[in-house]
C-alpha positions as CSV (number, residue, x, y, z in Angstrom):
1,M,-148.5,-63.0,-53.2
2,N,-152.0,-61.8,-52.1
3,G,-153.3,-61.7,-48.6
4,S,-155.1,-65.1,-48.6
5,A,-152.2,-66.9,-50.1
6,T,-149.8,-65.3,-47.5
7,V,-152.1,-66.5,-44.5
8,V,-152.1,-70.0,-46.0
9,V,-148.5,-70.2,-46.5
10,L,-147.7,-68.8,-42.9
11,A,-150.3,-71.3,-41.4
12,L,-148.8,-74.4,-43.3
13,S,-145.3,-73.1,-42.2
14,G,-146.3,-73.0,-38.6
15,V,-147.9,-76.5,-38.7
16,A,-144.9,-77.9,-40.5
17,G,-142.5,-76.1,-38.0
18,G,-144.3,-77.6,-35.1
19,L,-144.3,-81.0,-36.4
20,A,-140.6,-80.7,-37.1
21,G,-140.1,-79.6,-33.6
22,Y,-141.9,-82.6,-32.2
23,I,-139.8,-84.9,-34.5
24,L,-136.6,-83.2,-33.4
25,N,-137.5,-83.5,-29.7
26,R,-138.2,-87.2,-30.1
27,C,-135.1,-87.9,-32.0
28,M,-133.0,-86.0,-29.6
29,S,-134.5,-87.9,-26.7
30,W,-133.7,-91.1,-28.3
31,L,-130.1,-90.2,-29.7
32,L,-129.0,-88.7,-26.4
33,E,-130.4,-91.2,-24.0
34,E,-127.0,-92.5,-22.9
35,I,-125.9,-89.0,-22.1
36,R,-129.1,-88.2,-20.1
37,M,-128.6,-91.6,-18.2
38,T,-125.0,-90.8,-17.4
39,E,-126.1,-87.3,-16.0
40,I,-128.9,-88.8,-13.9
41,S,-126.6,-91.6,-12.5
42,H,-124.4,-88.7,-11.2
43,S,-127.2,-86.6,-9.9
44,S,-128.3,-86.7,-6.2
45,H,-132.0,-86.3,-7.1
46,V,-134.4,-87.2,-10.0
47,L,-137.0,-84.9,-11.3
48,D,-140.4,-85.9,-12.6
49,S,-139.2,-87.0,-16.0
50,H,-142.7,-87.4,-17.5
51,E,-143.8,-84.0,-16.6
52,S,-140.6,-82.3,-17.6
53,E,-140.7,-84.3,-21.1
54,S,-144.4,-83.1,-21.6
55,Q,-143.4,-79.5,-21.0
56,S,-140.5,-79.8,-23.2
57,I,-142.5,-81.2,-26.0
58,V,-145.0,-78.4,-25.9
59,L,-142.3,-75.7,-25.8
60,V,-140.4,-77.1,-28.6
61,I,-143.5,-77.5,-30.8
62,L,-144.5,-73.8,-30.1
63,L,-140.9,-72.6,-30.8
64,G,-140.6,-74.8,-33.9
65,G,-144.0,-73.3,-35.3
66,A,-143.0,-69.7,-34.4
67,T,-139.6,-70.1,-35.9
68,A,-141.0,-71.5,-39.2
69,V,-143.5,-68.7,-39.5
70,G,-140.7,-66.1,-38.8
71,V,-138.4,-67.5,-41.3
72,V,-141.0,-68.0,-44.0
73,W,-142.2,-64.4,-43.5
74,W,-138.9,-62.9,-43.6
75,E,-137.3,-64.9,-46.5
76,V,-140.3,-65.6,-48.7
77,I,-143.0,-62.8,-48.0
78,S,-140.7,-60.0,-47.2
79,Q,-137.7,-61.2,-49.3
80,G,-135.5,-60.2,-46.6
81,L,-132.3,-61.7,-48.1
82,L,-132.6,-60.0,-51.4
83,V,-131.6,-56.4,-52.5
84,Q,-134.7,-54.4,-53.6
85,N,-135.5,-54.0,-57.3
86,V,-133.3,-56.7,-58.6
87,I,-134.2,-59.8,-60.8
88,G,-132.5,-63.0,-61.4
89,P,-132.6,-66.9,-60.7
90,S,-132.5,-66.2,-56.7
91,T,-135.6,-63.9,-56.7
92,A,-138.2,-66.6,-58.1
93,T,-140.8,-67.9,-55.7
94,T,-139.5,-71.5,-55.9
95,A,-136.0,-70.3,-55.0
96,L,-137.3,-68.4,-52.1
97,V,-139.3,-71.4,-50.7
98,L,-136.6,-73.7,-51.1
99,R,-134.1,-71.5,-49.6
100,A,-136.4,-70.9,-46.5
101,G,-137.1,-74.6,-46.2
102,G,-133.4,-75.5,-46.3
103,H,-132.6,-72.7,-43.7
104,L,-135.3,-74.1,-41.3
105,V,-133.5,-77.6,-41.5
106,F,-130.1,-76.0,-41.0
107,F,-131.5,-74.0,-37.9
108,W,-132.8,-77.1,-36.4
109,F,-129.3,-78.8,-36.5
110,L,-127.9,-75.6,-35.0
111,A,-130.6,-75.6,-32.2
112,A,-129.9,-79.2,-31.4
113,A,-126.2,-78.5,-31.3
114,A,-126.6,-75.4,-29.0
115,W,-128.9,-77.1,-26.6
116,V,-126.8,-80.1,-26.2
117,D,-123.5,-78.1,-25.8
118,I,-125.1,-75.9,-23.3
119,R,-126.4,-78.8,-21.1
120,Y,-123.9,-81.5,-21.5
121,R,-120.7,-79.5,-22.8
122,V,-120.5,-81.6,-25.8
123,I,-121.5,-81.5,-29.5
124,P,-122.0,-85.2,-30.6
125,D,-121.5,-86.6,-33.9
126,V,-125.1,-87.8,-34.0
127,I,-126.0,-84.1,-34.7
128,T,-123.1,-82.7,-36.9
129,T,-122.6,-85.6,-39.1
130,P,-126.2,-85.9,-40.3
131,G,-126.1,-82.2,-40.5
132,V,-123.2,-82.3,-42.9
133,I,-124.8,-85.1,-45.1
134,C,-128.2,-83.1,-45.2
135,G,-126.3,-80.0,-46.4
136,L,-124.6,-81.9,-49.1
137,V,-127.9,-83.4,-50.3
138,A,-129.5,-79.9,-50.1
139,M,-126.6,-78.5,-52.3
140,A,-126.9,-81.4,-54.8
141,V,-130.6,-81.4,-55.1
142,F,-131.8,-78.0,-54.2
143,P,-128.9,-75.6,-55.1
144,Q,-131.3,-72.7,-54.7
145,V,-130.4,-72.9,-50.8
146,L,-127.3,-71.0,-51.7
147,L,-127.3,-67.5,-50.3
148,P,-128.1,-64.7,-52.8
149,V,-125.9,-62.0,-53.9
150,T,-126.1,-59.2,-56.4
151,A,-123.9,-59.2,-59.5
152,V,-123.1,-56.6,-62.3
153,T,-124.4,-57.9,-65.6
154,E,-122.6,-56.2,-68.5
155,R,-124.9,-55.3,-71.5
156,S,-123.6,-54.3,-75.0
157,F,-126.7,-52.3,-75.8
158,A,-127.0,-50.5,-72.4
159,A,-125.4,-49.6,-69.1
160,A,-124.6,-52.5,-66.8
161,D,-127.3,-53.8,-64.6
162,L,-127.6,-55.4,-61.1
163,T,-129.0,-58.9,-61.0
164,A,-129.7,-61.4,-58.2
165,D,-127.3,-64.3,-58.4
166,F,-126.1,-67.3,-56.1
167,L,-123.1,-67.1,-54.0
168,V,-120.5,-70.1,-54.8
169,G,-117.0,-70.8,-53.9
170,W,-115.6,-68.3,-56.3
171,G,-118.2,-65.4,-55.9
172,P,-121.5,-64.8,-57.9
173,L,-122.2,-67.8,-60.0
174,N,-123.5,-66.5,-63.3
175,S,-121.3,-63.5,-63.3
176,S,-118.0,-65.4,-63.1
177,R,-118.1,-68.6,-64.9
178,T,-120.0,-71.9,-65.2
179,I,-118.7,-75.2,-64.2
180,G,-118.8,-78.6,-65.8
181,S,-117.8,-82.0,-64.9
182,S,-114.1,-82.5,-64.6
183,M,-111.8,-84.9,-62.7
184,P,-110.0,-82.0,-60.6
185,H,-113.3,-81.0,-59.1
186,L,-114.2,-84.5,-58.3
187,V,-110.9,-85.3,-56.7
188,M,-111.0,-82.1,-54.8
189,G,-114.5,-82.8,-53.3
190,I,-113.7,-86.4,-52.4
191,V,-110.4,-85.6,-50.8
192,I,-112.1,-82.9,-48.6
193,F,-114.9,-85.3,-47.8
194,I,-112.5,-88.2,-46.8
195,L,-110.5,-85.9,-44.6
196,W,-113.7,-84.8,-42.9
197,W,-114.8,-88.3,-42.6
198,V,-111.4,-89.4,-41.0
199,A,-111.0,-86.3,-38.6
200,C,-114.5,-85.4,-37.6
201,T,-116.6,-88.6,-37.4
202,S,-116.2,-91.6,-35.1
203,R,-117.9,-95.0,-34.9
204,W,-121.5,-94.9,-33.6
205,T,-121.8,-98.6,-32.7
206,I,-119.6,-100.6,-30.2
207,K,-116.7,-102.0,-31.7
208,T,-116.3,-105.8,-31.2
209,S,-113.2,-107.9,-31.7
210,V,-112.7,-109.0,-35.2
211,M,-110.7,-112.0,-34.2
212,S,-113.7,-113.8,-33.2
213,Q,-115.7,-113.0,-36.2
214,G,-115.8,-114.5,-39.7
215,V,-115.6,-112.7,-43.0
216,V,-119.5,-112.6,-43.3
217,Q,-120.0,-111.2,-39.8
218,R,-117.3,-108.7,-40.4
219,A,-118.9,-107.6,-43.6
220,I,-122.3,-107.3,-41.9
221,Q,-121.0,-105.3,-39.1
222,C,-119.2,-103.0,-41.6
223,M,-122.5,-102.5,-43.5
224,K,-124.4,-101.7,-40.3
225,E,-122.0,-99.1,-39.0
226,P,-123.6,-95.7,-39.7
227,R,-120.3,-94.0,-40.2
228,N,-119.5,-96.2,-43.1
229,I,-123.0,-95.5,-44.6
230,V,-122.2,-91.8,-44.4
231,F,-119.0,-92.4,-46.3
232,V,-120.7,-94.4,-49.2
233,V,-123.5,-91.9,-49.4
234,G,-121.2,-88.9,-49.5
235,V,-119.0,-90.3,-52.1
236,A,-121.9,-91.3,-54.2
237,I,-123.5,-87.9,-54.1
238,L,-120.2,-86.3,-55.2
239,L,-119.8,-88.7,-58.1
240,I,-123.3,-88.2,-59.3
241,V,-123.1,-84.5,-59.1
242,N,-120.0,-84.3,-60.9
243,L,-121.3,-86.3,-63.7
244,Y,-124.0,-83.7,-64.4
245,G,-122.1,-80.6,-63.6
246,G,-123.9,-77.2,-63.7
247,I,-125.2,-75.3,-60.8
248,R,-125.5,-78.5,-58.6
249,L,-121.8,-79.2,-59.0
250,A,-121.1,-75.4,-58.3
251,A,-123.2,-75.7,-55.1
252,T,-121.7,-79.0,-53.9
253,Q,-118.2,-77.6,-54.7
254,S,-119.1,-74.3,-52.6
255,G,-120.2,-76.6,-49.8
256,M,-117.1,-78.6,-49.7
257,I,-114.8,-75.6,-49.8
258,G,-116.9,-74.2,-47.0
259,L,-116.6,-77.3,-45.0
260,A,-112.8,-77.4,-45.4
261,I,-112.0,-73.7,-44.8
262,S,-114.4,-73.4,-41.9
263,A,-113.3,-76.5,-40.0
264,G,-109.7,-75.7,-40.8
265,I,-110.1,-72.2,-39.2
266,V,-111.5,-73.5,-36.0
267,W,-108.9,-76.4,-35.9
268,I,-106.1,-73.9,-36.1
269,T,-107.7,-71.5,-33.7
270,R,-108.2,-74.5,-31.4
271,A,-104.5,-75.5,-31.7
272,G,-103.3,-71.9,-30.9
273,A,-105.7,-71.3,-28.0
274,S,-104.8,-74.7,-26.4
275,A,-101.1,-73.8,-26.7
276,A,-101.9,-70.4,-25.1
277,L,-103.8,-72.0,-22.2
278,G,-101.7,-75.0,-21.8
279,R,-104.6,-77.2,-22.0
280,E,-107.4,-78.0,-24.4
281,A,-109.3,-74.7,-25.1
282,M,-111.9,-76.0,-27.5
283,G,-113.3,-79.3,-28.2
284,M,-113.4,-81.2,-31.5
285,G,-117.2,-80.6,-31.5
286,D,-116.6,-77.0,-32.4
287,V,-114.6,-78.1,-35.4
288,T,-117.4,-80.6,-36.5
289,L,-120.0,-77.9,-35.9
290,M,-118.2,-75.3,-38.2
291,A,-117.8,-78.0,-40.8
292,M,-121.5,-78.3,-40.9
293,V,-122.0,-74.5,-41.0
294,G,-119.4,-74.4,-43.8
295,I,-121.2,-76.9,-46.0
296,W,-124.5,-75.4,-45.6
297,L,-123.5,-71.6,-46.2
298,G,-120.2,-71.8,-48.1
299,W,-116.8,-70.5,-46.9
300,Q,-117.3,-66.8,-47.1
301,P,-120.4,-66.7,-44.9
302,A,-118.7,-69.3,-42.6
303,V,-115.7,-67.0,-42.1
304,L,-118.0,-64.1,-41.2
305,T,-119.8,-66.5,-38.9
306,F,-116.6,-67.3,-37.0
307,F,-115.7,-63.6,-36.7
308,L,-119.1,-62.7,-35.3
309,A,-119.1,-65.9,-32.9
310,T,-115.8,-64.6,-31.5
311,F,-117.3,-61.4,-30.3
312,I,-120.6,-63.1,-29.1
313,G,-118.6,-65.6,-27.1
314,L,-116.3,-63.0,-25.5
315,A,-119.4,-60.8,-24.5
316,H,-121.1,-63.9,-23.1
317,G,-117.9,-64.9,-21.2
318,L,-117.4,-61.6,-19.7
319,I,-121.0,-61.4,-18.5
320,Q,-121.0,-64.8,-16.9
321,F,-117.5,-64.2,-15.4
322,F,-118.3,-60.9,-13.7
323,L,-121.9,-62.0,-12.5
324,H,-121.4,-65.6,-11.7
325,R,-117.6,-66.3,-11.9
326,E,-118.5,-69.0,-14.5
327,N,-115.1,-69.4,-16.5
328,E,-116.0,-72.6,-18.5
329,L,-118.4,-71.7,-21.2
330,P,-119.3,-73.7,-24.4
331,F,-118.3,-72.0,-27.6
332,G,-120.9,-73.9,-29.8
333,P,-124.0,-71.8,-28.8
334,S,-121.9,-68.7,-30.0
335,L,-121.1,-70.4,-33.3
336,C,-124.9,-71.4,-33.7
337,L,-126.2,-67.9,-32.8
338,A,-123.7,-66.3,-35.3
339,A,-124.6,-68.7,-38.0
340,V,-128.4,-67.8,-37.7
341,M,-127.6,-64.1,-37.6
342,I,-125.4,-64.2,-40.7
343,T,-128.1,-66.3,-42.6
344,L,-131.0,-64.2,-41.8
345,F,-129.2,-60.8,-42.0
346,W,-127.0,-61.9,-45.0
347,Q,-127.8,-59.0,-47.4
348,S,-126.8,-56.4,-44.9
349,V,-123.6,-58.3,-43.9
350,W,-122.4,-59.1,-47.2
351,S,-123.0,-55.6,-48.5
352,R,-120.6,-54.2,-45.7
353,F,-118.0,-56.8,-45.6
354,S,-117.8,-58.6,-49.1
355,F,-114.7,-56.2,-49.9
356,I,-112.7,-58.5,-47.5
357,F,-113.0,-61.5,-49.9
358,D,-111.9,-59.5,-53.0
359,D,-108.2,-59.6,-52.1
360,V,-106.7,-63.0,-51.1
361,V,-103.7,-61.3,-49.3
362,Q,-106.0,-59.2,-47.3
363,L,-108.3,-62.1,-46.3
364,G,-105.3,-64.3,-45.3
365,T,-103.9,-61.5,-43.2
366,V,-107.2,-61.1,-41.4
367,L,-107.6,-64.8,-40.8
368,I,-104.0,-65.1,-39.3
369,L,-104.7,-62.0,-37.1
370,V,-107.9,-63.5,-35.8
371,V,-106.3,-66.7,-34.8
372,L,-103.4,-65.0,-33.1
373,L,-105.6,-62.5,-31.4
374,T,-107.8,-65.4,-30.2
375,A,-104.9,-67.1,-28.7
376,V,-103.7,-64.0,-27.0
377,T,-107.2,-63.1,-25.7
378,L,-107.4,-66.6,-24.2
379,F,-104.0,-66.3,-22.7
380,I,-105.0,-63.0,-20.9
381,W,-108.5,-64.6,-20.0
382,R,-106.4,-67.4,-18.1
383,W,-104.3,-64.9,-16.3
384,V,-107.5,-63.0,-15.1
385,R,-109.0,-66.3,-13.8
386,E,-105.8,-67.3,-12.0
387,K,-105.9,-63.9,-10.1
388,N,-109.0,-65.4,-8.4
389,W,-110.5,-62.0,-7.8
390,P,-113.2,-61.9,-5.2
391,M,-116.9,-61.4,-6.1
392,A,-118.2,-57.9,-5.7
């Protein structure tokens, strides 16, 4: 890409990112109005909301533009997610642009979740549920969003060669096996989706009594409920993708496996930590957030994200405790920051830690140890807090 084309691409990315930031700001203001009004009703003073909102819009537009320019420069211009001197399907310009665009959408969902969790101590379904559906759509329509990896390509006429490939649920796509339409794949995806839908989503509209409604009214209310629309859309995508097979099916299957494993890890950790603390240690919002991370990145990057987030959260917690005696910190921002770091520095991370995923027993042992150590760490954390040490 020559110099003039680079400038045009970065300029368009900045404009698109600023516009996306404005749209995100308006959507968040609308979706979180109820939370904001609840906060205001419990506050003893009210700020100039118009001035504050104007400043927020300008800031988000600038951050959106800068983020888009940075991501496009890193992933498209510098090819920062690729190993140098490799060729393959993930090195094409189209794949680079689609991947960068998908990651920007993913980052906006993460930014929204982190901001709300910091301010309101909650990660609402109105962020994570659309995030999961957008991730599923991205895998089905633009499978190039999958993270790139290098694979060894055997050649009969010469030595083996390194090529760029896509990471799916079982490793590099083209170096392992292709995937075709089959009933087991479809059943697995639908079962995972239904379990997520039941456990990680809730009604968006107010539930009214069905006794006073007729059949038509109940049917209309059911069709208007966004949660039910999410169910229909998700199942329809899985059915269509399974019908065609190929890389789109491999991508969606990777996303569904990522959703199940990442959400399961956090749910088990949440249960262990809650038992250690004697009360709820993590909210279900962290589970739904990791489900979104898993469907966008796949289960291998999601596992690495959770490992990194644990250290980020611990460091943040220690700093806040010793400086401000703050002992109630949201874990969502740590997960979001870890997901961004794993995505942007994917090649370096994967080259150092991919060996963990080669041995199922080794991987299982590591996961069990992380869950147990997290519970033990939180138990020690509760003991430190109960000491109520005076501030220096």
